[in-house]
N, C-alpha and C positions, 0 to 999 in steps of 0.2 A: 781883350777883356780884361779889365786891372782885375789883380786882386786882392781880396781882402786878408788877414794872418787870420788862423785858428790852431788852436793851442791844445795838445791833447794834455788828459791826465797820465801821472807816471805811470811807467810800464806798457800805457796803451799804445806804444808804437811796435809792439811785439811782432803782432801778426802781422801788421804792414811791413816790417822787415822780411817777414819769411814769403813776400808777397802778392800780400791778398789786397784787396783792390779796394775794401768797402771802409767807414766808419762808423759804427753806430754812435747815435747819441749819448749815451753813457759811456763814454772815453772820451769826449771832450771837458775840458777843463771850464764851465759856464761862468766861472768867474772872470780870469783873463778873455774868454770868449762866452758873452752872453748870444744866445741862438735868438733871440728875437731883437738882437742887431742886424741878423742878417736876413734877405730875401731869400724866395724859393728859384734857386736857379743860380746862385749868385759865384764868381769863379773866386776860390780861395789859395792861399798858401798854407801849406801843413808845416805845424810844428811841431817837435815833441815839448814835452816839457820843461827841457834845461834849453830851450829856445833852438834848435836845429833845424835846421829846414828839411824837411823831407820827402817833399812831393806837390803837385800841383793837381788842383779837382774841383769840383763845383760843390756846391752844400744845397743840402733842403731843411731847413728846421724842425718842417712840421712831416720831417717821415723820420721811423727807425734805423732808417739807413739812409745815413747823416751827410756821409760826405762819400762821393766816388772819385777814386783819385785819375788821373789822364796822364799826370807823369810824374815818371821820378825826378826829373830834371826841373830846377826851380824857374826857370827860365823859359818853361814850355807850357804853352796855354791852350786853351783850346776854341781852336781858328782852323780857317780854311785850310790851311799851309799844314798845320798837326793832321787833318781829318784828309787830304789826298794822300800825304805820306801814308796813313795807315790803312787807308784803302788800295793802295798799291801793295802793299805786303799782304793785304788780303786777297788779294785778287791775283798773286804771284800764285801762293796755296791753290786755289783754284783750278785754275790754269795749268798747274803740275798736275792736279788730279785726276780733271775731266775733259775731255777730248771735246763735249759742248758745253755752251754757256747755260747752261741749267742749275743751279744750286744755291745754298744759305751764302752770302757775299759777308757778309758780317754776321757774328754770333756773338752782340754785348760784350763781355767780360774774358769770352773767349778770343776775340780779336782785339783785345784791349780799348775797346771803346763801350765803354757800361752802358746800358741806356738805350742802344741803337740796335735796329736788328735791320737786315736791307735780304729780300729773296731776289735772284735773278731769273728771268724767263727771259732768257736771251737780249732782244732791247728793249725788253719793257723792267724797270724796277719797282719791286714794292717796299715802302720801307714804314717800319714800326719805331715811333718814337716814347719810350716808356717813361722818361725821368723830365724831370723839370730843366736840368744844366743842359739838355740835348733839346730840348725845346727851345732854350732861349738861341741854340743856333741852328736852327731850324732851316733857314735860308742857305747858311754858308755848307750845310751838307747838303742842299739840291744842289749847289753849285759843283761840289767837291765830286760829286756822283758825275756832275755833267761833265768835267772835265776829265775823269777818268775815264769814261765808260763811252760818252756820247750818247746815251740811250736814246730809245725815241719815245719812251713816255715814264715819268715818275711819279708812282703813287703812293698818299699818305693813306696806311691804315690806320690811323692813328684812333683806335675805339677799343682799347683793349681795359680790361679792368683796373690792371695797374696804375694805370693813369689817375684812377681818381684817388690813390693812395697819397700820388705828389702833388693833389690838386689841380689838376690839369684837366680839361675839357675833351670831347672826344670828338673827333670828326675822322670824314672821308674825304680827298680832293685828289683830282688829277691836278699834282702840283707844276708839272715842264710837260711840255709835248701835249701829242692826242695818243689816247687810246685805243689802241685797234678794236675792231670788234667780236673778235676773238683773238685771246690770250692764249699763244699753246707751250708746251714743255715736253720733253722725253726724257723718260727715266726709263733705265733699264730697257733701253731699245725699244718700250711702248709710249706711245701719243696721247696727251690728254689737253682739253680744254680747262682754261683754270677759271676759275669767277673771283678775280682778283679786287672785284669792287665787293664783292655779296657775302663771299667766302669766309668761312674761319680763319678767323687769326688771318697772313696774307692771303690765302686764299688756297694755300696746298702746305704741306707736311713733308719737308726734302728728307727730315731726320730719320726718318725709317728704310730709306733709300737702301742701305745696303740689308738689310733685314729682308723687306720685298724681293731682293735678290736671291738671296736664300731660299725663299718659300719656293720659287720655281724647281729648287729638286724635289720637294716632296709631292705635286702635284697631277703628274703626269696618269689622264686615264681617271681619275679620284674626283667625286663628289666634294665639292668644297663649300664651305657657309662663313661669310664674310660678315662679322658683327661689329656696328659700328662703322661701316662703309664708308659714309662721308660719299665721295665722287667718284669711289672703285679705284682707287690707287692699290690695295691691294688683291681685290676681288678681279678687278679686270687682268692684273697682269698672271694672275693665275689662270684666267682663263686663255691669255696668249702661252702661257707656259705648256696649255694642254690639258688643261683641267676638263674631265666631261661634262659637268654643268658646276655654276656656280650662282648660289643663293645670296644676294646683297641685303643686309637689315638697317636700315637708319631711321631715325624719329622724321628725318625732314623732308618732304615732298620736296622741297625746292634741290635737293642735294641726291634724290635719287633721279632728278630729271635728268641733273649735268652728267651723273653716272650712266644713264641708260643711253646719252650722246656721245659719251667716251666707250660705250661698249658698242655704239655704230663707228664711231671714228677708227677703231682698230677690226671693225669686223667679226666681232665676236658675239654680235646679238642673241644669235640663237642659242648660244652657252649660257648666258647670265638673265636671271632674272630677279626681282626686286620685292621684297618685303618693308611696308612702312609703318611702323610702328615702335613701341618703346621696347628695348631691346629685352628685357625679363620677359615682358607680354609674351613677345615673337617665341623667343625660344621655349615657354613654357606650354605654347598653342604644337609649335613641333614635338614635344616630348608629348601631347596629348594624343597627335595624330602617328605617334611613331615612326617620326621620322629619323634618318639616320645621317651621318655626314663621315666623311674618311680623313676630312683634315677640316681644323676650325679655325679660325683667327678671332682672337679678343685683342682690338685695340681699341678699349673706350677711352673718352676721352679722363682726365685727371676725377678722380672719387677723393683723393685728399689733396685740396687746394692751399689748406692752413694746417696748421698742427691741433687746433681743435677737431676739425675734420677725421683725425687721426681712426678710432675706433668706428666710428661711422662707416670709414673709407674702406679699411679693412675686412669689414663683415661687407660691403657692398662687391670687391672684389672677389672673396672667399664662394658669397653667393654667384655671382656671373660664372665664376670657374666651374662649380659645380653641375650648374645646371648646363653647360658646354658640355663639360665630361660625359654629362647622360645622356647627350644626343650623338658621340661616338662611337662608330664601328670598333670590330674587335680588332686590335693594334691601329687605332687611329692617331692621326696627329694632330696635337694643340699646339696652336700659337698662341702663347699668352702673353700681351704688353700691358707695361705701365709705363705713364711719362708723370707720375706722382714723384714727383721731387722727394717728398718725406714718405715711401714707400722706399723702403730698402729692398737691394736686389733680394737678399737674403732671405724678407718677409715675402716678399712674389713666390721664391721658391718653396718656402715652407706652405703657403696658401694652396699650389698647385700639388702637391705634395700630399696634405691634409683631403684634400676634395677629391683625389683619386681614393685614396683610404676609404674616407666616409661613403662609397657607394665601391668598394671593395675591389676596386683596382690598380695595379702596379704604375709605376712613373715614372722611367729612361728621361731622361732628360739629355736629349742629341745635340744641342746646342744653345749658347747666350748672346744674343745679338745686345747691341749699343747702339750708340748715337751715331750717324753718319760721319764721315771724317771734313764736311763743310761743316758742323757744330764742333769746333775743336775745346777740350776743353783745358778750364785754367785750372794747374797743379794745389794751388793753395785755395782755390774756391771749391768746397764740393756740388754747390747748389747746379757749378755748371755742366754734372754729371748727372743727367736726372733720368735717360731714358732706359728700358729695362723690353729686351724680346727673351724668352723661353720657348726654345722647341722641342716639344712633351712625346713623346711616345707611349701612349695609354693602353695596357697591357690586362687581358681578363687575370684574375686573382687565380693560382693553383697550379 
């Protein structure tokens, strides 16, 4: 890929020199580098206001995040060779951390491959391409993955909302090989079937792996409520860890069908029940029926997807946490999670504190969880540090 030059405004290189990988459209000198002269996904070389070359990347002139840096070396471009190199570096970390091949292999900026996500389910790889620059090298990505891992199948789950911001179409396809009838994974010693073609995102959420392992300390012999359960990652692991019974709540009938199959796979069907419906409505129904639970897990979708959702999103977190707290038994455990980038960890702590006090309960925070180690955080990019989980004990007042 040949590179076209872009020039930054004066001092706009400071964040890049600190390690950041993004350039915003308002940081580009549009007199020297008219944005309408570039095409989405085009390779570029990045120059400071005084002409020094500080890296290579790709551009989307229609996006707020206008340029994404690929390398600080002006001789390196985004091609098959670089992809193979970066994939091998990412693989070496995962192989050091995990005994079995079930993990997020590539976490975008965290693995210096902005716009690319790859989840590994043994010999099946599920890929998400979220930027025009990565879409330009889609075939090279497939070839690089095939060279590094020789998978049985590669699935492209290019159906995320973020693609529309890049001017990309959505599609799902098996790009290489033949997808087996059932894709299996193992997490914390528990087995699951993964709906890689139909499920959310890549079919699975590896980011809570360590938090779900932590959950096993709290559930032995207790009644558990798993809200926003999807296909059972939290609830079934709780049952396997010894919970007396688990109620899993999700709005999707299909997700609960997958969950039921996963309960059968792990021989815990007799202790796992499901309830389909809107989470808020189900919690209200459970309270009306005076149900109580010893452990409640809240792992909702992002209530705050954009800055403009902040107020309404925080209200939704307040509401769901308060409703859950009202269903807890004496000295119950609340696991409150958020994947909303725009919800600060301290804000989630305040929400849990406030909802406890609202119903005259005391809150003890026993632990705080983060995203799993296969989602490495880029220290210069706060957006890569997004996942929160609070393990709380909710006590009677007095």
